[in-house]
TORVEX-903790 format. One line per 3 residues: number of its first residue (from 1); for each residue x negated, y, z of C-alpha. Coordinates in steps of 0.5 Angstrom, whole numbers, plus 500, padded with zeros to 3 digits. Example, Ala and Ser with C-alpha at 12.3 -4.5 7.8 and 13.67 -1.06 7.14 Angstrom:
<rozas>
1 = 475:491:516; 473:498:514
</rozas>
This chain:
<rozas>
1 = 047:352:935; 042:347:934; 047:342:932
4 = 043:340:926; 047:344:921; 041:346:916
7 = 037:339:917; 043:335:916; 046:339:911
10 = 039:339:907; 040:331:907; 047:331:905
13 = 046:335:899; 040:331:897; 044:325:898
16 = 050:328:894; 045:331:889; 048:338:890
19 = 046:345:892; 044:347:899; 046:354:902
22 = 045:357:909; 049:363:910; 044:365:915
25 = 039:365:910; 044:369:905; 045:374:910
28 = 037:375:912; 036:375:904; 041:381:903
31 = 039:385:909; 031:384:908; 030:382:916
34 = 032:376:920; 038:375:924; 035:376:931
37 = 033:383:928; 040:385:925; 044:383:932
40 = 038:387:936; 038:393:931; 045:394:928
43 = 049:390:933; 053:383:933; 059:386:929
46 = 055:388:923; 052:382:923; 059:378:923
49 = 061:383:917; 054:381:913; 056:374:915
52 = 063:374:912; 060:376:905; 055:371:905
55 = 061:366:907; 065:369:901; 059:368:896
58 = 058:361:898; 065:359:897; 065:362:890
61 = 058:358:889; 061:351:892; 068:352:888
64 = 064:353:881; 059:348:882; 059:344:888
67 = 055:345:894; 053:343:901; 054:350:906
70 = 051:350:913; 055:356:916; 053:360:922
73 = 055:358:929; 060:364:930; 063:364:923
76 = 069:361:926; 070:367:930; 074:370:924
79 = 080:367:921; 078:370:914; 072:365:914
82 = 076:359:916; 081:360:911; 076:361:906
85 = 072:355:907; 078:350:908; 080:352:901
88 = 073:352:898; 072:345:901; 072:340:906
91 = 069:343:913; 066:338:918; 064:339:925
94 = 058:337:927; 059:335:935; 054:334:940
97 = 054:335:948; 051:341:950; 045:338:954
100 = 043:335:947; 043:342:944; 039:345:950
103 = 034:340:949; 033:341:942; 033:349:943
106 = 028:348:948; 023:344:943; 024:351:939
109 = 022:356:944; 030:358:945; 028:363:940
112 = 035:363:937; 040:369:937; 045:369:943
115 = 042:363:946; 042:367:953; 050:365:953
118 = 049:359:949; 053:355:954; 059:360:954
121 = 059:360:947; 059:353:946; 065:352:951
124 = 069:358:948; 068:356:940; 069:348:941
127 = 076:348:940; 075:353:934; 071:348:931
130 = 076:342:932; 081:347:929; 077:349:923
133 = 074:342:921; 077:337:917; 073:332:920
136 = 069:331:926; 062:327:926; 058:325:932
139 = 051:329:931; 048:327:938; 044:322:936
142 = 040:319:930; 036:323:925; 038:328:920
145 = 039:323:914; 043:318:919; 048:324:921
148 = 048:326:914; 050:318:912; 056:319:917
151 = 058:326:914; 058:322:907; 063:317:910
154 = 067:322:913; 068:325:906; 072:320:903
157 = 071:316:897; 072:323:892; 067:327:895
160 = 063:323:900; 061:317:895; 063:320:888
163 = 068:314:887; 072:318:882; 065:319:878
166 = 062:314:874; 055:313:872; 054:309:865
169 = 047:307:864; 044:307:857; 038:303:856
172 = 034:303:849; 027:300:848; 024:307:850
175 = 027:307:856; 034:309:859; 038:315:862
178 = 045:316:866; 051:318:863; 055:321:869
181 = 063:322:868; 068:325:872; 072:331:874
184 = 067:336:877; 061:332:875; 057:339:873
187 = 056:340:880; 051:334:880; 047:337:874
190 = 042:341:878; 040:336:883; 039:331:877
193 = 036:336:873; 030:337:878; 028:330:877
196 = 026:331:870; 021:336:871; 017:334:877
199 = 012:339:879; 014:344:874; 017:351:874
202 = 024:351:875; 026:354:868; 030:351:862
205 = 034:353:856; 041:353:855; 044:352:848
208 = 051:353:848; 057:355:844; 058:362:844
211 = 065:361:845; 064:358:852; 059:363:854
214 = 064:366:859; 067:360:862; 063:354:862
217 = 057:357:860; 058:362:866; 059:356:871
220 = 053:352:868; 049:358:869; 051:359:876
223 = 050:352:878; 043:353:876; 041:359:879
226 = 044:357:885; 039:351:885; 033:356:883
229 = 033:355:876; 031:360:871; 035:360:865
232 = 034:362:858; 041:362:855; 042:362:847
235 = 049:362:844; 050:359:837; 056:359:833
238 = 062:354:834; 063:348:829; 059:346:823
241 = 056:353:823; 051:351:828; 048:346:824
244 = 044:349:819; 037:350:818; 038:358:819
247 = 041:356:826; 035:352:828; 030:356:826
250 = 033:362:830; 032:357:836; 025:355:835
253 = 024:363:835; 027:364:841; 024:358:844
256 = 017:361:843; 019:368:845; 022:365:851
259 = 015:361:853; 018:354:853; 013:349:854
262 = 013:341:853; 017:339:859; 022:345:859
265 = 029:342:859; 034:344:853; 041:343:855
268 = 046:343:850; 053:345:852; 059:345:847
271 = 062:340:842; 058:335:838; 056:340:833
274 = 052:344:838; 049:337:841; 047:336:834
277 = 043:342:833; 040:343:840; 038:336:840
280 = 035:337:833; 031:343:835; 029:339:842
283 = 027:333:838; 022:337:833; 020:343:837
286 = 013:342:840; 014:334:838; 020:333:843
289 = 023:337:849; 027:334:854; 034:334:852
292 = 040:334:857; 047:334:854; 053:337:857
295 = 059:335:852; 065:340:853; 070:336:848
298 = 073:329:848; 069:328:841; 062:329:844
301 = 064:326:851; 066:319:848; 061:319:842
304 = 056:324:840; 053:326:846; 051:318:847
307 = 046:315:842; 040:320:840; 043:322:834
310 = 041:329:832; 042:333:825; 043:339:821
313 = 048:339:815; 046:341:808; 051:345:804
316 = 053:338:800; 052:333:805; 054:333:812
319 = 048:331:817; 043:329:811; 037:331:816
322 = 036:329:823; 032:325:828; 033:320:833
325 = 032:324:840; 035:320:846; 037:325:852
328 = 034:324:859; 041:325:862; 048:326:860
331 = 053:330:864; 061:329:862; 065:333:866
334 = 072:331:864; 075:338:867; 073:341:861
337 = 078:337:857; 084:340:861; 084:346:857
340 = 082:343:850; 087:345:844; 092:340:842
343 = 088:339:835; 081:338:839; 084:333:843
346 = 087:329:838; 080:330:834; 077:327:840
349 = 082:321:841; 080:319:833; 073:317:836
352 = 076:314:842; 081:310:837; 075:308:833
355 = 071:305:838; 078:301:840; 079:298:833
358 = 072:296:832; 070:293:838; 076:292:843
361 = 083:290:842; 085:290:849; 082:297:849
364 = 087:299:843; 093:296:846; 092:300:853
367 = 091:306:849; 097:305:846; 101:304:852
370 = 097:310:856; 098:315:850; 103:320:853
373 = 098:320:859; 092:322:855; 096:327:851
376 = 098:330:858; 091:330:859; 091:326:865
379 = 084:326:869; 084:319:871; 086:317:864
382 = 081:321:860; 075:319:865; 077:312:863
385 = 077:313:856; 071:316:856; 068:311:860
388 = 070:305:856; 067:309:849; 061:310:853
391 = 060:303:855; 062:300:848; 057:305:845
394 = 051:304:850; 051:296:848; 051:298:841
397 = 045:303:842; 041:298:846; 041:293:841
400 = 040:298:835; 037:304:837; 035:307:830
403 = 040:304:826; 036:299:822; 039:292:824
406 = 046:294:821; 050:293:828; 050:301:829
409 = 052:302:822; 059:299:825; 060:305:829
412 = 061:308:822; 068:306:821; 072:311:818
415 = 066:315:817; 064:314:810; 070:317:807
418 = 071:321:813; 065:325:812; 066:325:804
421 = 073:328:805; 070:334:810; 065:336:805
424 = 070:335:799; 076:339:802; 071:344:806
427 = 069:343:813; 074:349:815; 080:345:812
430 = 079:339:816; 076:337:823; 071:332:824
433 = 077:328:827; 082:329:822; 078:327:816
436 = 075:321:820; 083:319:822; 084:319:814
439 = 078:315:813; 080:310:818; 087:309:815
442 = 083:308:808; 079:302:812; 085:299:815
445 = 089:299:808; 083:296:805; 082:291:810
448 = 089:289:809; 089:289:802; 083:284:802
451 = 088:279:806; 084:281:813; 088:284:819
454 = 092:278:820; 092:277:827; 100:278:829
457 = 101:286:831; 094:288:829; 095:292:823
460 = 101:295:826; 097:297:832; 092:300:828
463 = 097:304:824; 101:306:830; 095:309:833
466 = 092:313:827; 099:316:826; 099:318:833
469 = 093:322:831; 097:327:827; 092:328:822
472 = 094:334:817; 097:332:810; 092:329:805
475 = 089:335:801; 093:336:795; 088:340:791
478 = 083:334:792; 081:330:786; 078:323:786
481 = 072:326:782; 070:331:788; 071:326:793
484 = 067:320:789; 061:325:788; 061:327:796
487 = 061:319:798; 055:318:793; 051:323:798
490 = 053:318:804; 046:317:808; 048:310:809
493 = 048:308:802; 044:301:801; 041:300:794
496 = 045:306:791; 052:303:794; 056:305:799
499 = 057:301:805; 064:301:808; 066:298:815
502 = 072:294:815; 076:290:820; 077:282:819
505 = 081:283:825; 082:288:831; 075:288:834
508 = 071:284:829; 068:289:824; 065:287:818
511 = 060:291:813; 062:291:806; 057:294:800
514 = 059:296:794; 067:296:794; 070:296:787
517 = 072:303:784; 078:300:782; 080:297:789
520 = 077:304:792; 081:308:787; 088:304:788
523 = 087:305:796; 086:312:796; 091:313:791
526 = 096:310:796; 093:313:802; 094:320:798
529 = 101:319:796; 103:317:803; 099:323:806
532 = 103:328:802; 110:326:804
</rozas>
């Protein structure tokens, strides 16, 4: 009692951008009366039973989305409570002399339940507190914020200072936004989200891949609900099926029926297609709503969630209609990547390889060395790869936000042929990453044919990384006419000519407009022949 659990807990939660929970308040809400009356009218044992249920609920919420929990002083009396809180997180004992606690309680009129025997309880429980706690922090002096700082330091680098989370800031002419990367980053979303809508009602929209409704979707809703947010949850079909005008019109209708306002945040939960569709709806409804990306695939974390491109596809042309609409926040929780199917992981690694080949030879070499760990979904390596891709893309976006100067066009490496291959072969046949893998293979072949990629080992490194992506064989039924027709609809054409991004050297990209038909057909023929073996 009076050790400062509530005031220090609130200060700590604010500093860590996490939800604050108080088990006494949870008990009072469940019983519809204050703790004092519960004990007086129903007895202390009845209160302890309610308290145990509140502890269990708080632990579940903490595991789902991260939280700072203030426990009642007697929670340690039940060993089941102690086991639950120690399993759910780090337990901190706020230790202060009884004389300090008595002085604090005097300031509040000593209205606390059980205060009459407070000194006796203090002596009996102090040993239990020490046994239950992972860390003990002196709480006899200083403001709640100062004590919270001591607690933060006691938690160590993982929980207290979020050393395993990285924040990359993307800066554009119109402003900047953070990209939070790391395992467990989802827990920070409610605390970060509140800054987007100061003074407005806590209402938001979650546009999610329907397949994620029960797992990540449930986690996200639990996080937001615990922080007091009212959530309008809108599931969309997975994959390219999300990126249609029919889907976007459905979102508009749901926005209207749900009472969405100009400052209502739209949270996109899912892969790149969900981000594109939700982003396009956010960009165009009421002339623009705040957008937050929570990417759940490696492809979307490493690439599509950053940079502000949104869009929908036409039956014959991918991403043919779109808008630039920068997010205000990106939260990339790498825990989502642990359960990715192998095919989705490799599709995401295709975008990672793209960034390395185009901008950073050193990154490409490290990818080759660390490939087994990436395939094994090592959390630290995945976070490293995502962070480096975001850093590289952020530099490009900062200089060429709306793709008008040619710099951002370099990100199209492998995509001119890749998008055409997707459209010509059918979006359900090849994933985006698989098609781009073939597009990059074509670009490497064209670069070598022109006498480029002469640095020792560059071509072998590029082809080695591409082969590790294990793209399916080149479609046997695909002929040149269909592929050429699809490429003719590429939105990056200049003066009626396709623009290909090739490599002078690893990390030295160059844009080439109007490749000769013969050169292109010969490269494609060789590529198709190799791919059918």
